[in-house]
Every structure is written in structure tokens, then in C-alpha cells.
N, C-alpha and C positions, 0 to 999 in steps of 0.2 A: 951418556948414557942412555940405558933403554931402557921402557919405560913395557912398564909394569906393572901386564891383564886383568884385570881387575874378573870376579866368578861375571860378571854379564859380558861381560868378551865374548869370556870365551865361549860362556854355556851360543849365545847368542851366533858364533863363531860355528861351532859344530852342530845347531841348530840350522846353521843356512847352507852344509854339507850334504845333515840326514837327508834337508828336502830334493831328494832326485822328481823330476817334471820328465814323464814318456807316452809316449799314445798303446795309452789298452788298443790289441789286437777286436776286443771283443765290441768298442761299442766307438773306435774312430776317430775319440774323442781323446785334450788330454791332457792323463791327470802326473798323478804326487800315487807316487807308491808309499807303503806305512810301513816297519818292522812289528809283528803283530808273535804272542808263542803258544800256538795248537798243544793241549792238552788233551790224550783219544783216552777214553777207559779203553785197554783190552782185558780179555777174561782171558787165564792163563790154564793150564793143562788138565788144575791140582782142583777151581774151582776159586780159584780167587781175583783178584783185578789188582794188574800194573797198567800204575799212569807212566805214558808215554808220549812229554812233549820235546818237538820245535820252535830253533826258531827263521820264522819264516819273512818273505815280502809280498806286501800284496798289490794291488789294483784300489785304492784306495774309492772308485765310483763302481766298479760290479763287488769287489775285495776276492778273483781271482785268484791264485797264483803267478804271483812275479817267477819266467822262464828268462834264467837268458844272463 
């Protein structure tokens, strides 16, 4: 009979998977990647504002965008 996973088991599994350790090229130290949502206000030609949002990964130590 299969084991039923609890919510805590699933959350721990996803957290471990999401935790990615990489070397930051600027500092040369090992750091984690974190996921952020970047929201930018852009003025349109008509004078109103648009909000552009992007999901991106950044280095936790320097908050520079991860490219790779």
C-alpha cells in the first residue's frame, strides 16, 4: 500500500527542489537563487502608466539577475 504524503512532506520536497545553490560570478561565493517578481512602471505615449511585471531569478548575495 502506498504512503500518503502530507502537505508538509510535499512542501519540504518542493522547497528542497527550489533551493538551488550556485556560485555568484561577481563575488565568487556560493549563494542561493531566489525567485522574485519585478514590476516596472512604464509611461505610455498617451501619458498613462502601464505596469510590466516579470518573474526572474536573482542571486541572493548581490541581487543581480541570474543568466543561464
